[in-house]
ROSEKE-855048 format. One record per atom (N, C-alpha, C): x, y, z. Coordinates in steps of 0.02 Angstrom, whole numbers, plus 50000, padded with zeros to 5 digits. Layout:
BEGIN
XYZ ...
This chain:
BEGIN
517075054749978 516765060149999 516195060950048 516465062950103 516185062650160 515345068650170 514895064450187 514235066150202 513905068650279 513505072950271 513065071350353 512605067850342 512275064550292 511585058850307 511935055750219 511695050250227 511945044150185 511215038350175 510825039350138 510155036150145 510335029250096 510215022650110 510435019650088 509675016350038 509275017149978 508765016149940 508515020549944 508095021549884 507905027849858 506975027149838 506735022349885 505775022549881 505605029249904 505035030049922 504715034349945 504955034050028 505195031450058 505455033850115 506095037550102 506565033450068 507305034050054 507365041650024 507095041949960 507025049349920 506775055349967 506135054650016 505825058150038 506485062650094 506585057050149 507145055850192 507765061950149 508055060350097 508575063850093 508385071450043 507695071550040 507545079950011 507495082850068 507335080550137 507095081850213 507615087250226 508165081150221 508765081250237 509225087550208 509175086950154 509315093350097 509115099550135 508445098550133 508175105850153 508435110450216 508645103150260 508715105150326 509495107250330 509895109550268 510515110750272 511065105650271 510905098050275 511165093350264 511485091850225 512265088750209 512585087750137 512415081050136 511855079450082 511615072350081 511635068450020 511785062250014 511795057649953 511295051449965 511065051149917 510755043049909 511025036749876 511125032049893 511275026649877 510545020749833 510715019149778 510285014949746 510475009949710 510195005349687 510574998549672 510014997649610 509455001949609 509064999949541 508945006049516 508315009249517 507875014049467 507735018749537 507905025249542 507575028749579 506785028949594 506695030149665 505905028449688 505735024549710 506255016649684 506185009749733 505665007149693 505465002549736 504824998649713 504195001449690 503915007449734 503435009649735 503365011649668 503805016049647 503635019449592 503725015349540 504355010349533 504605006949486 504075002249467 503714996749519 503564991949507 502974990149544 502754994349614 502254993749658 501725001249644 501605004849697 501115009449690 500715014049629 501355015649595 501325019149537 501055014549474 501325010549450 501475006849406 500635004849395 500405000149462 499994996449475 499295001249462 499295008049497 498775012549501 498605013949393 499035013149361 499005013149284 498595009149267 498775001649284 498594997349264 497694997049289 497694997849339 496924997149390 496485004049331 496825010549306 496575013149257 496335012249201 496565008249168 496525002549134 495844999549121 496024995749199 495504992149204 494634993149223 494725000549260 494205005649254 493795006149178 494395010049151 494175012149076 493845004049042 494104997749039 493874992949009 493044993149050 492824993949116 492444990149136 491784999049115 492195004549112 491435008149091 491435006349018 491775006048999 491685002348896 491204996048909 491274992148949 490774986948936 490014989148965 489954992849003 489294997649026 489045002348992 489475004648945 489305012448930 488535012548906 488175009748884 487735009348886 487335010848941 487465008349003 487015012749069 487155018549060 487505025249037 487635029849041 487385031848943 487005029248928 486675033548866 487385033348798 487825030348812 488095029648754 488415022348732 488435022548657 488575017948623 489365016148618 489855012348625 490435012648625 490595004448627 491135001948579 491554995848605 492134997148614 492444992548631 493374990748652 493554984348658 493884984048677 494394977448673 494974977648694 495134978948749 495674977148807 496234975548759 496914978048755 497294977448697 498054976048764 498044969148797 498594969748850 499144970948844 499474971448783 500174973548779 500314982148790 499814984448763 499734993448758 499524995448817 499264990748870 498954990748945 499704991648979 500124988648956 500574985049005 501334993348990 501154993648921 501784998448912 501585006348939 500845006348961 500745011248971 500805010949027 500855007149077 500935008349152 501655008549160 502025004949116 502875005249114 502885013249100 502695015349037 502795023349042 502655028049113 502205025349129 501785028049182 502545029949226 502545024649261 503245022149314 503885023749296 504025024549225 504595028949207 504625036649205 504195037149194 503965047049205 504315048749259 503825044449310 503625045749396 504555047849429 504835039249380 505745038549405 506025044949391 505935046649344 506035052749317 506135059149354 505425060549351 505405064649427 505725064549500 505845058249510 506385059349563 506935060949553 507305060949476 507905059849483 507965069249454 507345071049446 507365079549441 507395083149509 507115080049576 507205081049641 507645080749656 508015075749650 508645074049675 509375080349642 509065082149566 509675087249566 509305094849588 508725095949610 508405099849621 508475102849688 508835098149744 508985098249809 509765096049825 510105096649774 510605093949766 510995089149813 510555084249785 510755076949841 511075070649774 511855071249807 512105065449772 511755060149755 511935055849680 511295049349691 512125043549655 512035040849708 512715034949711 512315029849683 512625026549648 512285018349596 512715013449614 512195009649645 512405002149666 512204998549711 512334991949762 512124992149809 512664992449871 512204995149917 512584996649978 512424991750053 513124994250082 513314989550132 513724991050181 513224993450246 513524998750300 514084992250324 514654996150311 515314993050342 515724993550412 515345000350417 515675000950505 515115009650512 515285010650570 514855016250585 514965024050544 514565025750516 514745031650474 514955029650414 514905021350399 515545018050333 514915015250282 514825015950235 514575012750177 514715010650118 514955004650100 514995000950042 514854999449987 515015003749948 514305002549872 514795001549822 514414994549784 514534988949746 514204992349704 514504995149614 514164993749589 514544990049528 514184984749509 514264979749491 515314978049484 515304977249533 516164976049549 516534980549558 516484987049550 516794993249567 516474996749623 517164996449682 516714996449747 517145005649765 516765006049807 516835014449836 516565013649903 517025017249945 516755018750031 516425024250012 515855027150052 515625032950069 515445034350134 515575039850155 515555042550230 515185045550231 514695045250302 514115048950326 513995050450394 513765054750430 513775055550496 513015053650513 512665051950468 512085048150485 511825045450433 511735038550450 511675033150395 510755031350403 510425031750357 509675029550359 509625024550305 509375018750328 509315012550303 508485013150282 508465013750216 507735014350185 507705007950123 507965001650140 507934995550078 507444993350065 506824996050100 506124993550074 505904985650082 505404982150036 505534976950055 505284972649986 504974964149973 504984961549916 504444958349925 504174952149862 503724949949897 503764942049943 503584943049978 503594936350005 503474929649976 504094924349984 503814916349963 503674915350007 503164909050006 502904902350038 503144896150025 503584891350071 503914886750039 503464882249997 502814883049985 502394878249930 502504882549871 502394889849855 502524893949811 503134897349821 503884894449762 504174893849772 504314898849693 504354905349683 504064910649629 504884907049600 504544906749527 505124906349455 505074910849405 504674916449433 504634920349372 504074919949318 503904913949305 503684913549258 502804909749266 502914904649289 502144901349306 501834902249360 502484904349427 502314906649487 502654912349490 502314918549501 502654925849499 502444929649571 502664934749564 502494939049610 502374946049586 502404951649622 501904957349596 502164960249542 502814960449542 503224962849467 503094960549422 503224951149431 503024949949340 502344950549323 501884950749386 501114953249382 501104958649326 501614962449323 501434970349313 501714968249231 501954963849200 502454965049160 502474959249117 501884955049118 501664949749086 501914947849020 502484945848963 502334945148892 501814947248864 501274942248887 500764941848843 500074938748907 499484941748899 498954941348945 498864932348961 498824929949014 498484924749048 497644921749034 497534916248983 496854914748993 496424913649055 497004912349114 496714909749196 497424912149243 497044914449310 497594917849340 497474913549411 497654910949444 497644908649547 498014913149563 497694920249611 497834924249651 497964920349738 498484920149754 498564917249823 498714922749863 497944924149922 498164931049955 497734934849918 497164937649974 496684943249966 497064948349991 497514951050004 497574958850028 497624963349968 497894967149983 497834973149943 497914971149866 498684968249877 499024966649804 498444961949795 498474953849791 498064950849788 497374954649754 496814957249794 496184959249774 496344965049703 496904967949691 496794973349648 497074968849599 497614966549602 497814963249529 497484956949501 496564956449549 496304950649524 495914952549495 495514960149516 495044964849483 495474967049416 496034967849413 496134971249345 496224964649283 496434958749339 496564953549290 495864951349250 495304950849294 494764950849278 494374955849227 494694962249242 494354968149178 494564965449117 495134962949111 495514964749054 494984957149022 494824951649041 494494944949016 494884938749045 495524937349096 495664933349129 495204930549202 495154924849185 494954920249223 495284920349285 494754923349345 495244925449400 495114919149460 495394916849493 495294913349577 495694915349605 495234917549682 495744920849727 495804915349769 496174914949800 496294910049859 496594914249932 496184912849985 496404916550049 496424911050107 496734910350150 496804905050212 496314907850250 496294915250279 495764916250323 495224916050282 494584917150343 493884914550318 493664921650294 494064927350283 493574931150243 494214936950201 494074939150145 494614940650102 494774947450143 495254951150099 495544957450142 495414957550221 495704953650244 495564953150323 495814958550355 496134961650331 496384967150401 495864970850404 495194973150356 495044977850349 494174975450394 493634980850415 493244979350435 492794973750434 492594969050462 492034963850439 491784964850379 491354970850385 490794971150348 491094974550277 491664977850280 491774979350211 492144972050189 492584967150218 492654961250166 492014958650161 491484957450181 490804955450147 490624957550087 490624966150100 490424970650029 490824966449977 491504968749989 492074966549923 492124958149889 491694955449933 491694949449932 491104947649879 490614951949885 489964950849848 490144955349785 490404958449781 490404964449714 491014960149673 491634957749712 491974951649658 491584946449623 491344944149677 491084939749646 490564939349589 490164945349604 489734948649534 490054950549480 490724951349485 491144951949432 491284947449364 491284940249449 491684935549403 492234931549418 492264932649481 492884931949495 492804926749561 493164922049565 492994914549586 493414915949671 493204917549723 493314915949807 493434910849838 493834910049850 493994902349899 494474904649975 493684905250041 494064907850082 494314901750129 494674901750193 494814896950238 495064892050185 495554892050155 495734887250090 496724890750096 497044885350073 497674884150072 497824880950026 498374885549974 498784880249931 499444874749970 499444869249951 499774866549976 500364862849948 500314864149859 500714864049829 500534864449737 500934865849717 500904869049655 501214863049578 500954860949553 501374857649489 501354861549420 502124862249429 502134865949355 502484864649302 502464856849304 502774852849236 502424851449183 501904853449169 501434855249116 501494861949100 500924862949045 500794868549018 500644875749053 500504872049115 500074878549167 500184877249228 500024880449275 500044877849339 499474872349380 499644868549412 498904861949429 499094864249510 498574869949557 498714869649619 498074867549674 498584861749711 498214859749755 497914862349808 497214864449820 497074868349884 496724864949934 496734866550007 496624861850056 496024866450061 495444864850076 494684867150077 494534865650152 494104863250195 493524864650208 493194855850224 493284854750143 492864851550121 493314846050075 493954847050096 494304841250058 494824844150009 495314842249964 495764845649924 495464845949846 495614852149834 495324853449769 495814854649730 496114854249669 496484854949610 496174859249555 496554865549568 496394872149533 496884869849467 496744873249405 497044872949358 497034881349317 497594884549290 497814890649265 498384891649237 498494897149182 498924899749145 499394897749201 499374903649236 499974906049296 499654905949379 500104906949411 499984907849494 500164914649510 499754917549537 500264927249569 500234924449665 500754922549667 500944922349756 500864930649791 500384932049824 500314939849817 500134938049927 500654935449948 500424933550028 500874939350063 500994944750042 501354949650068 501984950550061 502304957450111 503044958150084 503544955450142 504014953950144 504564952450172 505314960350161 505514959850223 505734965650216 506804964350192 506984970350163 507584967250121 508144968550150 508284966350205 508964965750274 509564963750254 509634957650225 510084951950203 510524954750179 511094957550178 511844957250144 511974964050173 511644969950213 511844977750222 512034978150287 512414972750300 512964974350338 512514972150449 512084971650429 511694972850502 511964967850561 512314961050536 512344955050570 513354958350589 513754960350562 514214962350568 514364966950617 513954973950611 513974978950652 513454978750717 513104971050738 512684968450770 512044974350768 511704975150743 511154979850734 510524975350736 510184979350794 509844971950817 509104971750776 508684965750745 508104965750720 507704961350754 507164962150740 506634955850757 506204954750717 505824949650714 505354946350671 505604949450593 506184947950597 506204951650508 506384957350490 506134960750511 506404969250532 507044971550599 507154977550541 507554982750601 507224984950663 507524984650709 507384987050782 507274993450774 506764998150802 506915004950793 506645008350868 506805015250869 506515019150926 506105021650911 505715025950942 505035030450908 505235035750844 506095035250853 506265042650793 506735039150739 506595032550753 506995028250710 507855027050681 508065028450769 508595026850790 508665018150809 509175014050768 509235009450805 509825006450869 510105002950876 510235003150933 511085003050913 511295005750858 511935008550848 512015014750816 512225017850887 512405025350851 512435025650796 512095033050760 512125035650700 511665031650651 511545026750644 511255022950608 510245021750639 510165022650572 509175022950594 509155018450527 508275018050517 508025009950488 507355015050475 507055015650387 506115017450400 506065013450363 505445014250348 504995010950284 504955003150302 504904999650252 504624990650253 505204989650275 505684991250294 506304987250339 506334986250402 505804993050420 505744993850501 505064990250533 504934990850589 504184990350617 503734994650581 503084994150587 502494999750548 502304995650509 501684998550464 501284996050400 501754995450351 501804990350325 502234992350246 501924996550195 501925001850215 501495007650136 501955012350145 501745014250069 502195022150047 502305026450091 501615028550103 501495035950135 501895034150226 501805028250236 502085029050310 502905028550309 503155023750272 503725025950235 504145032450234 503755037050184 503805045150185 503855047650257 503365047150289 503175052150341 503685052150405 503955042750400 504375039850423 504995044250422 505335043550370 506005048250335 505935053950370 505295059050352 505475066450384 505415066750466 505085059950496 505045061450566 505975060450582 506265054950553 507075051950572 507435057950567 507265063150499 507945065950473 507625073950546 507125075650549 506965080450573 507075081050662 507235074650680 507415073250745 508035072350730 508495071450694 509445072950677 509405078650678 509015083050650 509215088450649 509055093950718 508585092450741 508355095450808 509065094950875 509045088350831 509785086150911 510375091550898 510495091650810 511045097750805 510835104550784 510315105150816 509885112150821 509955115550744 509685111450712 509505112850646 508835115450627 508575111950673 507635110050678 507435113650752 506905117950714 506855120450808 506075119450824 505765112150811 505065111750824 505345104450838 504715104050885 504905096850911 504625091850859 505085085650835 504865082550785 504125077250867 503565074350797 503155070450846 503045064550809 503235058250855 503215054550841 502585049350798 502505044350763 501865044050718 501505039550766 500775040250753 500205036250789 500125031150736 500375026050738 500095021050671 499385019450682 499095020850735 498415018850732 497865024350690 498205029550674 498015034950641 498275036050555 498435029550540 498865027950467 498245024150423 498055029450375 497515025150317 497545021850275 497545017250255 497455011550199 497115012750166 497215011950080 496895012750026 496945005749981 496565001749945 496484997849913 496114999749850 496664999249784 496275002249743 495914997549680 495534990849696 495324986449658 494454990849645 493974989549624 493304991849619 492814985349656 492504988149711 492464995849737 493044995449782 493345001349775 493895004649812 493845004749891 494305001049931 494185003549997 494655008350028 494585012950099 494605015850118 494785016250179 495105015050225 495015013750322 495505018750358 495405019650408 495785022550459 495555021850519 496115020550585 496065018150633 495335013250668 495065010950704 494945003750763 494205003850705 494274993350672 493594993250654 493174989550713 492524989250681 492314989050757 492204982250806 492654978550770 492754972650823 493404975450860 493934978850834 494374981850855 494054985250929 493684989450922 493644994750959 493134991751024 492674986251017 492314982851057 493064980251113 493344976751052 493924973051097 494504978651153 494514983251109 494784986651152 494394991451234 493934987451218 493464991951290 492924997151281 492924999051220 492385006851189 491885003251195 491615007551232 490445008351225 490565012251144 490235009251090 490475012651035 489615015551015 489885019950953 488995024250929 489465020350832 488895018450809 489155015350735 488675018850679 488975022750641 488465025950591 488885021950512 488195018750476 488345016950406 487895020750354 488305022650315 487705025550266 487995024650192 487365020350171 487475016150085 487575019350037 488045020750016 488155022249932 487455025349881 487125017149901 486545018349847 486105027449877 486075029949921 485885035349935 486285042249934 486945040749903 487155043749879 487175049449821 486905052349821 486695057749749 487215057549683 487915057849732 488555058749671 488545052649650 488665045049688 488905040749660 488165036449615 487625040049656 486905036249587 486985041449514 487275048249524 487415050549449 488115045349426 488585045449457 489045041149438 489115035349410 488725031849418 488255024049407 488805020349433 488915023649510 489315016949558 488915017149619 488355014049629 488165015949708 488285010349747 488755006149711 488844998449763 489275003549827 489364999049879 489515002449949 489335004350023 489765006650054 489535011950104 490085016350126 489805020150174 490525023750238 489995021950288 490685019450363 490395016750389 490925019750462 490535024950506 491075026850556 490815024550622 491545024250677 491435021650745 491625027550789 491215030450827 491275034550887 491375031250968 491705034151009 491635030951055 491135036251087 490475032051127 490055034551150 490015037851226 490665036551241 490655041651317 491115050651294 491425049851267 491695054451236 491805057151181 491605055051138 491315055551056 491935057351019 492475053451055 493115050650999 492935047450945 493075049550877 493395047850826 493665041650824 493385037050838 493655030650815 494095027150747 493665025950721 493945023850649 493545025150565 493475025250521 493195025350471 493305021150407 493055018950393 492905011950332 492465011050305 492835013450242 492285014450173 492425011850114 491835006950078 492125005050002 491485006849959 491875009549889 491385011549854 491915015249797 491415019149764 491655024549706 491925028949733 492865029249743 493325037349758 493315037449819 493375032749877 493165031249943 494095031749968 494475031249931 495255031349939 495425038649953 494805043649913 494995050749910 494625055249964 494155050750000 493755057350061 494285053250111 494855048250121 494845046250201 495265051850233 495715056150207 496035059450242 495795064650286 495115065550260 494565071050297 494495066150385 494535060750377 494505056850462 495175055650483 495765056250430 496405056050483 496605063250493 496245068350473 496385075850487 495955076750540 495405074950538 495045074750609 495115074350692 495475066450665 495555062450712 496205063950751 496745067050693 496995072050717 497125078150760 496605081150752 496325087550802 495845085650841 495835078850841 495295075150908 494525081150881 494255081150829 493685080750811 493145079550843 492875081450857 492085078850887 491535078750846 490995073150840 490535072250784 489995080950778 489895083450826 489645088350830 490225093950780 490885094250795 491165100450738 490915096450666 490945091150655 491055089950585 490115091950547 489695089750587 489155092050565 488785097850569 489385103050615 489275108750592 489625111750542 490135109050516 490625110250429 490215108650374 490035114150363 489765111450290 490085107750238 489535102850194 490225096650131 489685098350106 490105098450030 489945103249960 489335095249942 488955097149902 488455094349871 488385094549802 488235088649763 488425082649775 489135080349774 489415075449821 490265073949831 490175065449849 490485064649859 490485056849892 490965057849969 491125064849989 491405064450056 490895068750105 490245068050076 489795071350122 489425064850133 489505059850112 489375053850135 489655050950223 490385056050230 490745053450288 490235057850356 489825063450335 489505066750369 488595062950397 488535060350335 488105056050333 487945050050360 488505047850367 488655040850424 488525043850499 488945049650504 488925052750567 488355054950603 487825055650552 487175056950573 487005051750594 486835046750542 486725040250554 486905037250645 487545038750640 487855035650713 487615038650775 487175045850776 486905048750816 486205050450819 485915047550767 485235047150749 485155052350723 485445056150703 485255062150657 485145062450592 485055057350558 485325055350484 484445060850444 484735063750397 484275066850346 484175063050288 484725058750256 484465056350175 484425048750195 484405045350262 484035038450265 483315038750274 
C-alpha cells in the first residue's frame, strides 16, 4: 500500500510525527519492530519514573517520624518491578489507541529503506515493501557499550536490564553519572542495594552547572552512595559469582566488587541495517546528518530523535517530529504557518533522582565563555516555605541573566519538584521576557515555582526572603 508519510520507529519522535502527519491530512503508516512507544515508554522515561516513585515512597516511609507519623515498610523488589512494567504497558496501549484514533496504519517488523520512497519490512522472515512519498527515520538509540564494559545482560547490564532484574542485587557498581546513572543509583540505594557510582570526569552530572553537581554529590553521599570521580573502569572480571571491576584513579588502581555492574555511559543511535549506506544517506559522528527541518541529503527522507543530531531526549524527539512534518506540509500547501526551527539552547533537561535536577540554557561557566557579563541569583530552598513544609529543603534555584540587556540566559535548579517548574524559564526565554516582567508577575505562595522569582530578586539585589 502507498502512503504519503511512512515513519520508521514509534518512540516519542516517531509516534508524534505520525499523529501530526495524520492531523495535517497525510495518509500515514508507522513501522515498529517491538512495542509501540519505543524505548521511552517501554524501557526508558516512563517505567524508570515508576521505579523512582517507589524509591520516593520508600524514603518517605523511612523518614515518616519526621512528619509525625509512625510507619514501617519494606521494599518488595519484585512488586516494584511489576508495577513499573504495568505502567509501561499501560502507556504503550495508550499509543495503540492514538494510532487507531488518528487512522494510522501500524506495520510490525524491522524496517529498512531500500529505495527512495520504499521501505522493506521484515516481520520474522515475512517481508513486504511499504511505499511512502516521505519517509521519516525515527529509530532512536540504545545503551552505549565501552570496550572494557561489554554487556552480557546478566552481570554487566544496560538500563534495560536494570529495570527488570529477576532479583534485587545486594550491591551494584554504576559506571557513568549522567541522568541514567544517578537515577538508577538513587533507585537501587533507596531499596537497600549498596551503590557505588564511578565517573570518568571530575564531577558527577557533568553537563549540569557546577553548583548543581556539587549539591547532588553532597546529597547522594549523605544518602549512603559511594561516588568516585576522575575514575575509569579499565577491566571487569565476571568469572566469579559477581563482578570485580578494576578502577583507575588518581591514587592508583582500586578493585571494586559487586553483584552487578550497570553501564550508564550514554546512548548510541540505531542506524545500522536500515539502508543508509545503500542509499548514500550521510552520517556524522554516528548520527544521520539533517538540515534544520530534518531533511537528509536524499530527497524525501528525513531523520529525527536520537538517530539525528541534538539532545537525546524524548521531548526533543517529539518536537523535531512535529517540526519535520509541518515543514513537509508547508511545502505541499497543507500547512499555512511557517515552521520554526528548534533552538537547542532552550531545551530543558530533567534528572529524576533525589534531589531532582532541572536546567535550561547557559550554565554560569558557559555564559562567561560566551562573553556575557552576567548577573547570577541563587535562592536556597531552605528559605522556601513550600520546601520546608514538604520536608525537602535541600537544593536551590539559580538564574543567570545578561547584565547588559537583561536577557535570561539560563536556570539551573536542584531540589524538590524542580522538574515541574523549569518550563517557566523555557517559555519566558522564548518570549524574551525581562527580569522586570517576571518580578511584576504574581507567583502563588507557597510554591516551589516562586523560588524562581526569588532567585531573580537575588540577582538584581531586590531579595525579599533572604
